[in-house]
C-alpha positions as CSV (number, residue, x, y, z in Angstrom):
1,M,218.3,86.2,-79.0
2,S,215.2,86.9,-77.0
3,G,213.1,85.0,-79.6
4,G,215.6,82.2,-79.4
5,G,215.4,82.1,-75.6
6,R,211.6,81.6,-75.7
7,A,211.9,78.8,-78.3
8,P,212.5,76.0,-75.7
9,E,209.3,77.1,-73.9
10,D,207.2,77.1,-77.0
11,G,208.7,73.8,-78.0
12,A,208.0,72.2,-74.6
13,I,204.4,73.3,-74.8
14,A,204.1,72.1,-78.3
15,A,205.6,68.8,-77.3
16,T,203.1,68.3,-74.6
17,G,200.2,68.5,-77.0
18,M,196.6,69.2,-76.1
19,G,196.7,66.8,-73.1
20,G,199.7,68.5,-71.7
21,A,198.2,71.9,-71.9
22,M,195.1,70.7,-70.1
23,D,197.2,69.1,-67.4
24,L,199.0,72.5,-66.9
25,A,195.7,74.3,-66.7
26,M,194.3,71.8,-64.2
27,S,197.4,72.1,-62.0
28,E,197.1,75.8,-62.0
29,A,193.5,75.6,-61.0
30,E,194.4,73.2,-58.2
31,T,197.1,75.6,-57.0
32,L,194.6,78.5,-56.9
33,E,192.1,76.3,-54.9
34,K,194.7,75.4,-52.4
35,T,195.7,79.0,-52.0
36,P,194.0,80.4,-48.8
37,G,193.1,83.7,-50.5
38,G,191.8,82.1,-53.8
39,P,192.4,83.7,-57.1
40,E,191.6,87.2,-55.9
41,G,191.8,86.7,-52.1
42,T,188.2,85.6,-51.9
43,G,189.0,82.4,-50.2
44,P,187.8,78.8,-51.0
45,Q,184.2,78.5,-52.1
46,E,181.7,77.6,-49.4
47,K,179.7,74.3,-49.6
48,P,176.1,75.0,-50.8
49,R,173.7,75.2,-47.9
50,S,170.4,73.3,-47.8
51,L,167.0,74.8,-47.2
52,W,167.0,73.8,-43.6
53,S,170.5,75.2,-42.8
54,D,169.5,78.5,-44.4
55,A,166.2,78.5,-42.5
56,W,168.0,77.9,-39.2
57,R,170.5,80.7,-39.9
58,D,167.6,83.1,-40.6
59,L,165.7,82.0,-37.5
60,R,168.7,82.6,-35.2
61,R,168.8,86.2,-36.5
62,N,165.1,86.8,-36.1
63,P,164.1,88.5,-32.8
64,V,160.5,87.3,-33.2
65,F,161.6,83.7,-33.2
66,I,164.0,84.2,-30.3
67,I,161.3,85.9,-28.1
68,A,158.6,83.3,-29.0
69,G,161.0,80.4,-28.5
70,L,162.0,81.7,-25.0
71,V,158.3,82.1,-24.0
72,I,157.5,78.6,-25.3
73,L,160.5,77.1,-23.6
74,F,159.4,78.7,-20.3
75,L,155.9,77.4,-20.7
76,V,157.1,73.9,-21.5
77,V,159.4,73.9,-18.4
78,I,156.6,75.0,-16.0
79,S,154.2,72.5,-17.6
80,L,156.6,69.7,-16.9
81,W,157.7,70.9,-13.4
82,P,155.0,73.4,-12.1
83,S,156.3,73.0,-8.6
84,L,159.4,75.0,-9.5
85,I,157.5,78.2,-9.3
86,A,154.3,77.2,-7.5
87,S,154.6,75.3,-4.2
88,Q,150.9,75.0,-3.3
89,N,148.3,72.5,-4.4
90,P,145.9,73.9,-6.9
91,L,143.0,71.9,-5.4
92,N,143.5,73.2,-1.9
93,C,140.8,75.9,-1.4
94,D,139.6,78.0,1.5
95,L,136.1,79.4,1.1
96,A,136.8,82.0,3.7
97,K,139.2,83.7,1.2
98,A,136.9,83.4,-1.8
99,Q,137.2,86.3,-4.3
100,E,139.9,88.1,-2.2
101,G,142.6,90.0,-4.0
102,S,146.3,89.8,-3.9
103,Q,148.0,88.9,-0.6
104,P,151.5,88.0,0.6
105,G,152.2,84.6,-0.9
106,H,149.2,84.8,-3.2
107,P,150.0,87.4,-5.8
108,F,147.0,86.7,-8.1
109,G,144.4,86.5,-5.3
110,F,141.8,83.8,-4.9
111,D,138.9,82.5,-7.0
112,G,135.3,81.9,-6.2
113,Q,136.1,78.7,-4.3
114,G,139.0,80.2,-2.4
115,C,141.6,78.5,-4.5
116,D,144.9,80.3,-5.3
117,V,144.6,81.8,-8.7
118,Y,148.4,81.9,-9.2
119,T,148.8,78.2,-8.5
120,R,145.9,77.2,-10.8
121,T,147.2,79.4,-13.6
122,V,150.7,77.7,-13.4
123,Y,149.2,74.2,-13.2
124,G,146.8,75.0,-16.1
125,T,149.8,75.4,-18.4
126,R,150.3,71.6,-18.2
127,V,146.9,70.8,-19.6
128,S,147.0,73.4,-22.3
129,I,150.4,72.5,-23.6
130,S,149.8,68.8,-23.5
131,V,146.5,69.1,-25.4
132,G,148.0,71.4,-28.0
133,V,151.1,69.3,-28.6
134,C,149.2,65.9,-28.7
135,A,146.5,67.3,-31.0
136,T,149.0,68.9,-33.3
137,L,151.1,65.7,-33.6
138,G,148.0,63.6,-34.3
139,V,146.7,66.0,-36.9
140,A,150.1,66.4,-38.6
141,I,150.7,62.6,-38.7
142,L,147.2,61.6,-39.9
143,G,146.8,64.6,-42.3
144,S,150.3,64.3,-43.8
145,L,150.0,60.5,-44.3
146,L,146.6,60.7,-46.0
147,G,147.2,63.8,-48.0
148,G,150.7,62.8,-49.1
149,L,149.5,59.4,-50.3
150,A,146.6,61.0,-52.2
151,G,148.9,63.5,-53.8
152,F,151.5,60.9,-54.8
153,F,149.2,58.2,-56.2
154,G,146.3,60.4,-57.4
155,G,143.4,58.8,-59.2
156,V,140.4,57.4,-57.2
157,W,142.1,57.7,-53.9
158,D,142.7,61.4,-54.4
159,S,139.1,62.0,-55.5
160,V,137.7,60.2,-52.5
161,L,139.9,62.0,-50.0
162,S,139.0,65.4,-51.6
163,R,135.3,64.7,-51.2
164,V,135.8,63.5,-47.6
165,T,137.7,66.6,-46.6
166,D,135.0,68.8,-48.2
167,V,132.5,67.1,-45.8
168,F,134.7,67.8,-42.8
169,F,135.3,71.4,-43.8
170,A,131.5,71.9,-43.8
171,I,131.3,71.0,-40.0
172,P,131.6,74.0,-37.7
173,V,134.3,73.2,-35.2
174,V,132.6,74.6,-32.1
175,L,129.2,73.1,-33.0
176,G,130.9,69.8,-33.7
177,G,132.5,69.9,-30.3
178,L,129.2,70.7,-28.6
179,V,127.6,67.7,-30.3
180,L,130.3,65.1,-30.0
181,L,131.8,66.0,-26.6
182,S,128.4,66.5,-24.9
183,V,128.0,62.7,-24.7
184,V,131.5,62.1,-23.3
185,T,131.7,61.5,-19.5
186,S,135.5,61.1,-19.2
187,N,137.4,63.7,-17.3
188,T,140.7,63.0,-19.2
189,V,142.1,65.1,-22.0
190,W,142.0,62.3,-24.6
191,P,138.4,62.8,-25.8
192,V,139.2,66.5,-26.5
193,I,142.4,65.5,-28.3
194,G,140.6,62.9,-30.3
195,F,138.0,65.5,-31.3
196,M,140.6,67.9,-32.5
197,V,142.4,65.3,-34.5
198,L,139.1,64.2,-36.1
199,L,138.2,67.7,-37.3
200,G,141.7,69.0,-37.8
201,W,143.4,66.5,-40.1
202,P,141.6,67.7,-43.4
203,Q,143.4,71.1,-43.3
204,L,146.9,69.4,-43.0
205,S,145.9,66.8,-45.6
206,R,145.2,69.5,-48.2
207,I,148.5,71.2,-47.4
208,A,150.4,67.9,-47.7
209,R,148.6,66.9,-50.8
210,G,149.4,70.1,-52.7
211,S,153.0,70.1,-51.5
212,V,153.6,66.5,-52.6
213,I,152.0,67.1,-56.0
214,T,154.3,70.1,-56.6
215,T,157.4,68.2,-55.4
216,K,156.8,64.9,-57.4
217,H,157.1,66.8,-60.7
218,N,160.6,68.1,-59.9
219,D,163.5,67.0,-62.1
220,Y,165.3,65.1,-59.4
221,V,162.2,63.0,-58.6
222,Q,161.7,62.2,-62.3
223,A,165.4,61.3,-62.5
224,A,165.2,59.0,-59.5
225,R,162.1,57.3,-61.0
226,A,163.9,56.8,-64.4
227,L,166.7,55.1,-62.5
228,G,164.3,52.6,-61.1
229,A,163.6,54.0,-57.6
230,S,160.6,52.4,-55.9
231,N,157.6,54.3,-54.7
232,S,158.6,54.0,-51.1
233,R,162.1,55.3,-51.8
234,L,160.7,58.2,-53.8
235,L,158.3,59.1,-51.0
236,L,160.8,58.7,-48.1
237,R,164.0,59.9,-49.7
238,H,163.1,62.4,-52.3
239,I,159.6,63.8,-51.8
240,A,158.9,63.8,-48.0
241,P,162.0,65.8,-47.0
242,N,161.3,68.5,-49.6
243,A,157.5,68.6,-49.1
244,V,157.3,68.7,-45.3
245,A,158.1,72.4,-44.9
246,P,154.6,73.8,-45.4
247,V,153.2,71.1,-43.1
248,I,155.5,72.2,-40.3
249,V,154.6,75.8,-40.7
250,V,150.8,75.2,-40.7
251,A,151.1,72.7,-37.7
252,T,153.1,75.2,-35.7
253,I,150.5,77.9,-36.1
254,A,147.7,75.4,-35.5
255,L,149.2,74.4,-32.2
256,G,148.2,77.8,-30.7
257,T,144.7,77.4,-32.3
258,Y,144.2,74.0,-30.6
259,I,145.1,75.5,-27.2
260,S,142.5,78.2,-27.6
261,L,140.0,75.6,-28.9
262,E,140.5,73.5,-25.8
263,A,139.9,76.6,-23.6
264,T,136.8,77.5,-25.6
265,L,135.3,74.0,-25.3
266,S,136.1,73.9,-21.6
267,Y,134.5,77.3,-21.2
268,L,131.3,76.0,-22.8
269,G,131.3,73.0,-20.5
270,V,131.9,70.3,-23.0
271,G,135.7,70.1,-22.9
272,L,137.7,69.3,-19.8
273,K,135.7,69.1,-16.5
274,P,136.6,69.7,-12.9
275,P,138.7,68.7,-10.9
276,T,141.0,69.1,-14.0
277,V,142.9,72.4,-13.7
278,S,142.4,74.2,-17.0
279,W,142.5,77.8,-18.1
280,G,139.2,77.4,-19.9
281,I,137.5,76.0,-16.7
282,D,138.9,78.9,-14.6
283,I,137.8,81.5,-17.2
284,S,134.3,79.9,-17.2
285,S,134.0,80.0,-13.5
286,A,135.4,83.6,-13.2
287,S,133.0,85.0,-15.9
288,A,130.2,85.2,-13.3
289,Y,132.3,87.4,-11.0
290,I,134.0,89.7,-13.5
291,R,132.6,92.8,-11.8
292,Q,133.3,91.8,-8.2
293,A,136.6,90.1,-8.8
294,P,138.1,90.8,-12.2
295,H,141.5,89.3,-11.2
296,M,139.9,85.8,-11.3
297,L,139.5,86.3,-15.1
298,L,142.5,88.4,-15.9
299,W,145.3,86.0,-15.0
300,P,144.2,82.8,-16.7
301,A,142.9,84.7,-19.7
302,G,146.2,86.6,-20.0
303,A,148.2,83.3,-19.7
304,L,146.1,81.8,-22.5
305,A,146.5,84.9,-24.7
306,I,150.3,84.9,-24.2
307,T,150.6,81.2,-25.0
308,V,148.5,81.4,-28.2
309,L,150.4,84.5,-29.3
310,A,153.8,82.9,-28.8
311,F,152.9,79.9,-30.9
312,I,151.5,82.1,-33.7
313,M,154.6,84.2,-33.7
314,L,156.8,81.1,-33.8
315,G,154.8,79.8,-36.8
316,D,155.1,83.1,-38.6
317,A,158.9,83.1,-38.1
318,V,159.2,79.6,-39.3
319,R,157.1,80.4,-42.3
320,D,159.2,83.4,-43.2
321,A,162.4,81.3,-42.9
322,L,161.1,78.3,-45.0
323,D,159.4,80.3,-47.8
324,P,161.8,80.6,-50.7
325,K,159.7,83.5,-52.2
326,L,160.8,85.7,-49.2
327,R,164.5,85.2,-49.8
C-alpha cells in the first residue's frame, strides 16, 4: 500500500518530463533565495564590490588615513580662511619687537623684522597648499595623458616619449630650478608651479604608461575590442577607470614632495619672493638667527614637516587600499 501511495507522485514527476523537473528545481532555488535566512541561514548573497568600494571600506578602517585626512582637512580650511585662527596681518611688522619670544597674543614670538611668526605661519599654509595642489593636478593631467596615449598606441609615439622622459630624468630638480627660475622676475606662484609641472610629468607618464599597457591586455578590453568598440571608448570606459589607481597613489605622495620643493626653492632665493608669505621664505630669513632666536625657524619648519608628512601618510594609506597584492 505504501508503494501504491507513492505511485501518483512518481507518475506526476514522470509525466512532467525533463522540463518539468527543471521547473521544479528552479522554483525551489527561487524559494531559497527569497528566504531571509537562505539555505542554511546565511542570508542572500551580497552584490560583488568594486575595487573602489573595497578601497573606501579599508580606508575608513585605517587610523593612518583618518589622522592624515583630518590634518589635511584642517590645513585646507585654514589655507582658505586663515582669518579664522589668525586675526592679524602677516605684513604688519614692528622692528621694536624683532626676534622677541612668545608674548600674550603672539604665541610664536616675532621674526627678524618684527612680524608675528604665528600669523605668518598660518598664512603660509595658503601658498604651500595651493602650490602643491596645482602642481600635482598639472603633473597628473599632463603625465597621465601623454603616458596613457603612449601605452595605448605604442609604436613610434611610445619610443619618442620614452626618450624624452629619459632626458628629463637626467635633469636634477634643484639645479633645474636654480637655472630656470633665476631669470624669472614674477612674484606670483605660477612660475614655480610651471617649473614643477615641467620637470614632474615624466614620472607620472611612466606610471600611467605601464598601467595602461597592463590593463589593455586584459580579457574584458579584448572582448570590447572584438565587439567593435572604438579607441576612445576603450580608453575612457574600459582602460582609464582600471588604470588610474597607480596614478592617484603616486600623485598623492608627490603632493607633499612638491610642497617641500617649493619651500626649498624659496629658501634658495629662486622660488617665491617677498612680500609673498611662504614657509620657505620664513625659514630662509630665520636661518641667520637660529642661535639668537630659534623660535623663528622652529614654527614654519615644523608646519612644513607636518604638512609633508600628512600627505605622505595619506598616499601610503591609499596605496595599501588600492594594491590588490596586499589584500
